[in-house]
Structures are given as C-alpha cells and as structure tokens.
N, C-alpha and C positions, 0 to 999 in steps of 0.2 A: 661714334661709330660717323664716317666719313659717307657722303651722300650725294648720288649727283641726279640733279633735276633735271630732264630733257626737255624742250617742246620745241619743233622744227616749225613753228608755224610764226612767224615773227611780231605779228603784232599779239596773239595771243601771250607772249614771252615779258612782250611790254606792260600789255592792260590788260592780259586778266585774273584778276582776285586770287582765279581757286590757286594759280603760277603763287602769287603772292602770300597767303595765308596759308600756301602747304611749304611753303620756304620757312617761312615766320613760326611757325612752330615745331619743325625740325630745331631753328634752333635755338628756340624758348626748354628748351629738353635738355639743349647741351652738348647737339652734334654740329658738325659740322656739313654744312648742305656749299655745294657746288652747283650755280645755274649754268647750261650754256641751250644755245639756239643757232637754228639757220638762217642766214639773211641775206640780200643784196649785198654787203660789204660788211668786211670786217672791225667788227668797235666793238667798246668795251662800255657799258650802261648801267645805273644803277638799277633797284627797282626797292622802294621800302629802305634804302641800305645795304640793297643782298647786289651786288657786285655779279651782273652777268656777262657772260664773256660770249659777244658771236664771229659762227664763221661764217664766209661769205658761199655764197650755193654757187656749186659748179658740176653742172651735169655732165659723170660721165659713164657712159654708155657697159665700158668693161666692170667701172667698179660697183652700177647697180646689177650682173652679172652674178657676182664675188658675194655681195652680201645674198643676194636673192639662192645661189648653191648653199649656203650654209644656216639659213634661212632655215630650207626645207630639207636641209641634210643628203642633199642629193636622191630626193626620191621620187619617185613619180607623180608625182605635188601637181605639175602643168599638165603632165597626162592627162592627169582624171579632172581638172580644170577642163579642158578643152574639151573630152568627150561628154561632160556636164553639160555643155554650153549646145555641142553641136544636137546630142540630145531629145537637150528641150525644145531647137529649132528644127528639125525634124517632128516634131512632134505638134508645133504651131504650122510644117507647111504641109503634111499631112492636111491637116483639116482644110484646107482651102486647095490641096492640089483634087481632092475629090471630087471638089462643088465645081470645076473646072470642065467647061465644052474640052470635049475632046480631041477638037481642031488646034484648037489653043495650045496642046501638051507641051507638041515639039519643042514650039514655041518658047517659052518659057520653059524647059527644059536644058533647051540654046544658051540662053542667057546665065539662066544658074550656073551651067558648067564653065561660060567664061568668069562670071563672078568668084568663083571657088577658087581658081589658077589665076587670077590675079590679086585674091586675100593670101592666098601661098608665097605668093612671092613677093607679098607686100609684111609678112608676119614678121620678120627679122629685123626691119625698121621701123616699127612702131618710139619713134624715142619722144611721141609725146604724149603713151599710156603713164597713168600716175602710178600702179606699180614701177614702173622704171626711177621715174623721180623718187619718190618713198624711200626705195632699197640707195639709189646713189647719194642721196640726201645722212641716211643712216652710216654706210659706209664713210661720209667724212666724221661724221661723230667718231665713226671705232679709230677710225684714222689719227686723230685729234687724245685720242686715250689709251690708246695702245701702251703708252709706257707708266699710265695710273693707275691704282688701284681703289678699288670702293667695296663698301663695303657693303653697298643696297645702289642700285640706279633706279630712277624710276622715267618709266617713256609716259606721255603725256598725250599724245596721238601716232597716227600709225604709226609713222618713218619713226618716231622715237622708241616706241615701243619694237618696231622692228632694230634698233639698235641699240635699246636694253638687254636683246635675246642677245645679241653677238655679240657687248660689250661681258658676257655672265658669262658664254657657251662653255669657254677653259678653267673661267674660277671655280664655275659652282658657285659662284655667291649668287646670294637673291636679287631677285629684280621682281620691281611691281606697274603692272598696268593700272595707270589713272584715267581713266578713258569716260571724262567728266563727260563726252556724249557715243548716240550706238552711229561712226563711223562711216561706215558702209551706206546710213539709213540718211544720212544729209542730200537737201534735195542738190546744192549744188557740187555733191560728188558725182548724185547721179546724171544730173547731166552737163557732165562735163564729157567730152568726147574720147578719152584719155581712161572714163570707169572703163571697168571689167572685172569678171567674173574672177578672178584673182585675186581683187582685193577684198570679196567677201570671205575667202580660203583664207587671208593673212588676218585677218581680224579675226575668224574664229582660231585660228594657231596662238594668239598673242593671249584670247580671253582663254584658252583650254590651260595653256602654258604657264603664263603668269603665276609666279610662288605666292603674289596678289592681287587682287580684280577686287577695282571699288568705283562707284558708279553713286550718282546724288541724288538715287531718290529708291525705293525699295521695288519698283515696281517697272522701273530702268534697272536696277542689277537681274530683280527674279527673267524681265524678257530675253536678257542678252544671255543670262545660264543657263535658261533655257532655250535659247534658241542653239549655243553651243558646245551645249552639253559639257559643262565647268561641271570638274566635282573636283576644285580644292576650296583652299577659303575662297571667301568674298563680302564685302561689309561695304557698306554705303554710308558712305563719305558726302554730306546734305554740307553745299554749300554755306559760309562762314558766316554771323554776325561780326560786328565787330564791339571792343569795349564801349561806352557813349562818348561819343566825343568830348564830351563839357572833360575828357579825364586823361585826350589827347591831346597833345599842344603841335598846335598846326603848323607841321616845317614848310608851307609851303604858300602863299597869295595864291587866290583865283587869278586866269588873268581876267584884263581888263573890263572885256568884251561878256563876258561870260559875269563876270560880277557887277556891273552895271544892270546886265539883263536880268539876273536874280534876284536885284537890289528895287526893279518897280512896282509901284504901288498895289498894281491887280495879282490876283493870287496866280501860282505857276502849277501849271500840269507836264512835266517834267521826263521829259524820255534822255539816256545814255545806255549809248555800247556802237554796236556795228546798225551803221544806217539803210542799212540793204532793202530791196524793194519785198525780198519772200517776208519780212515784217509789218507788211501788209500799216507803214508807217503814213505810206501818198493817201491813201483809204483813209486814217482817220485825219488827217491833213483838210480832205478833204471835207469829212463829217462836222468836224470843228468849228473852220470854217461857216458852213453853212448855218450849225448853230447858233452862230453868236453868242456866245451865253457871257454874259459881260464884266468885265473886273477880272475874265481870263486870260491868260497868255498862254501857250504850248512853246514850250524850249524843249529845241531836239541839239543839242549834247551827244559825237560823234564824232565818227569818220568812214569810210568807202557809202556816201551817203548814193543809192539807187536813182535810176534816171527817170525815172514815174513821182520818187519825191520829190525831186527838184521844177520840179514842170508845178506843182501844185506851188512848193512855196515861195515861189516864182510869183506866182500872184497873192497871197495869204495875207493876210493884214493880223491876223495877232496868232501867227507860229512864228517861230523864231529858230534858224540855222547856226548853229555855235561849232566851234570845232573842239575836239575828244581835251579832259582833261586824263591830268599824269593817274594812275592808279592812287598813290594817296593823296588827291582831290576830292576822290569821289564822293566821301562822306558827307565834307564840307557841301558838297552841290544837291545833294539828298537833305540834308537839314533846312537848306535854306527855301526846297523846294512843299509843297502844299499838298501835291500828291502825285507819285511817278504811277509813268505808265508801265503795265505790263501785257503791249497787243499779240502778239506771238500768235498768229494762222494757225492752228493744227495742220499742219503739214506733214508732219511725220509722225516717229514713237518721239524720238525727244522732245519736241515740242508738247509734244501730252502728256510724256512723265518727265519732265527736266524742274530743278530746284537755280531758276537762275541765281548769279550773284547780288540783284535789282534786290532780289526777297530780301537776303538778309541786313543789306545796308537800311531798307524799308524796316525790319525789326532795329537796328541798333539805332537806328534816331529817329523811331518811334514814329514814322511819318506814312499817312494809309498811302495805299494802292489801287486802282482800275484797271481789271486785268480781263481777257479770256475768258468767260468761263468756263472753256473747256481745256482749258488747261485742266486738266483733275488732278496737279501734285499741290498747282496754287492754290486751287478750290479748294481743296480741303484745309490748307493751311490755313488761307481769310474763313473758313466756316467754322472753325474748331476757334478763330481766335477773333473774329471781329471784327479783322485788322485791312479787309479789301471789301470791295465794289467791281459787281463783276457784271460786264458788258456781253455783247454778242454780235457775232458781226451782220445774221440779218438786219439787228434794229439801228445798225450805224447811217444807214439811209435814210433815219429818221429820225431828223433834228430833234423832235421833240423829245424821245426816247434820250438822248446824249443828254438832252437837260437834265431830265428827271436821275440819269447817274450821280451828274454834279453835287444838284440839290438830295441825294439820299447819304454823300458825305458828311453833311448837316446831322445827322441822326447820325451815325456811325459812333458802338461804343466799342473801341476797341482795349482786350485785355493784353497790353504791353508785357506783363508777367510769366502771362502762360506761355505768349510767342518768344521770349525768350528763356523760359525756362525749357522748352522744345526745339531751335532752332540757337544756343547763344552758343556764341561764343568759348565757351568754358567745356560745354560738348564739342564742340570740335578737335578742340586741342586735346583734351581728354580722349577722344577715338585713336587720332596721330597717333601720342603717348603711347597706349596700350599695342599699337603698330608696330611703331619703330622695338619695343622692350622684345618684341614676337624672336626677333634680328639679332640679341646682344648673347 
C-alpha cells in the first residue's frame, strides 16, 4: 500500500515520536509511506531515514473557502454554528439583563446594537480565525497531491485531518484520523483570539467521519467518541516504546553541550520536549532550586521556552536549559538520565488522560520517572509496574516534600518486564499491522 502521512505542524513533524513511530511501523509492514507537512519554507528533511516534504504556508482566504465548502459539503453547518453560539450568548445575557436596573437597560441596549452591527461588518474579514488557517493549509495539501493516488491517508491534527477528507472525497479511499490529542480542548487553542465554535464542529466531523479514529488512551478515545457521537471503528494506540538501546546502533552523536551536561558527576533529572509555561516547568525549577538537593541537576532539553521559565533559569544554579535534540537522539538522552520528569499540570482532558512519548521512552530505556499524580493514565502505569514516583502540585511549595520524592527513588522496585509487556514496541507494531490489514 501507498500511505500518505500528514502533519501540518512543522515542529510536530520534525520532533514528535508519534509521527516517527507510525511511519516506522508502516515501513516495517512492507508498505510505502510519504510524509508531508506545512512550514515556513519549502524543504526536504529526514526523520530517522524517512523523507519528509514540507510545503510553504501561504494563507489564502479563497482556498480556505473552497476547502470549507467541500468539507461541509455545502450544508447549513455554518448557519447552525452561528445559531448555537447566539443561543448560548442570549442565555448568558438574559441572566444579566434581568438583574440590571431599569434606568440602565436603554444604554446597554444601545451599546449592544452598535456592537452587533460592527460584528456583522467584520464577519467576512476575520483572516485571524484559526479555522480559516486550517482550511487554507488543508487546501495546500490537497493541491500538492491532486495527481497522486494513495491507498490510505492519515491526518494527525485538525488541518491535516481536513486534508485527508478532501483527498479521499472523490476516490472513496480510506482515511484515518490519528488524534493523539483532543484538539479543541487544548488550552493554547482555546485562548487564541481566533478560536471559534466552528473548530469544535470541524473536529466533531473528523472524529465521526474517519474510517478509523485513534488516540493514545482508552479514557481519551472513549471520551472523544462519546462527546462527538462516533459509531465507527476506534482504536487505542498507546505511544510506543522502542527496542532497547543496546540493540540499536546510534546514528548520531549528541551535541557537545548536551553530552557534557549529561556526563556531569551529578545525578540528572531530565525533561525533554516543548518548554511552554503551560507545562509548569518554571514552578518546578523554582521548587527544585529551593530544595537544594545535593548531587542533583535538573536538565531541560527542548524548544519554545516560556517567559516564566526563562526568568527562573536565569536565577538557577542547579537547573540547565539546552536546545532540543533530534528525535533519533531522544533515547540516548533518556538512557543517560537518572530520572525523567513528567510535570504537566492537569489543564484539560489531554493532560488528564494523555500518554506522553516520554513514558514509552522510560520503559524502553528502563529509567524511572517523576510525575504529577493527577495524570491518571501515567498514574495507572506507575502503580501497576512500580516504575515511577508521584508528586502533587500543592506539595511543590515545600522543599522537604520534593526531597522526600527524590529519596523515594532509592526504594523503587520497577517491574520493567511487565511494563514492556503492556506497552512494548512489539504491541504497538502489532496494532498498526492489524489496522493496515483491514485496508488491503
């Protein structure tokens, strides 16, 4: 089979092991995979030997409108969305209106009328709408592949999911929505000025209409299926582990700053990934520095550091910030660490029910982890295999509590064999192979 694997997030395509492992499983099954993404510039690059084609991002309102009309199939969806939003606003406003003094109501009504007129005049000028951006990206991927023929198209985010529906609309070929997150529940998206009710309607259609829908945990799959009313095949696709590093030849050496830091005589607690302030890393750095745990260093390796994190790092003595490594080097930095941190304050359904790549890496390299106990899926794994130590965000203000967590690792007795049986690379590949066989 010839399979198109799409990701419209440039950083995800380059760094996310979810993409890498999926491509690897397809190739190991004897099938061909083509990876495509959207980015700032057109380019070709490799992910662990897999060629990735990146098309430039050019926002075009006309393209977005074309993609939208095909996706919604000229239905009254947009009108329904607007009516639903208006109804929610009216219910909210009605409660306030009833409590207003009578003398104030005429002034409020005047302001409301002016605002409504202004909103109507700007309705067709909202180029900052996230949905428009996603539809435009999807149309770019459609145009790039209009002469290509694929047996299966995989979308891994909202925009590439839309592209998958467009690419298979005429051919009646299968498409797969690989939703490793509940996209419209993400905090960064909800807080974006371009977030609209239409995005929720789009994701609902993706989840309902895909030939196959998958996500990382039973809890997340069930939640999304129930939320959006899906009645087709759905699968749980845990993030995988790799074969043990001793069985894999290292393709690249680590950058010198990373290698020198990980070779320090101190014990290393490491975090790798997106360094957003939403992940609570600045709070952890502050607590770690206050605790002054002897012979330990906190090493953060990643990209897009948050403002609060940078402030704490500038004052830190035992916390070190380094640039991200390539995806094929992640196993090596995990293996060279003593503990891996999984902070993730529970901000939404994704952090509560998510299954991060780091968990698979820890199991593969047999490195214990420190995690927020409110992360339910991680907590289930840690408790059943004794591979991690939990902490509570409320305890982070007490240095003695943090010290006790690190002491707990000395008495940890991990059952790595059980963890590998539950979440091993072999199980991951078997799930992919079984799924692909349904399309042959």
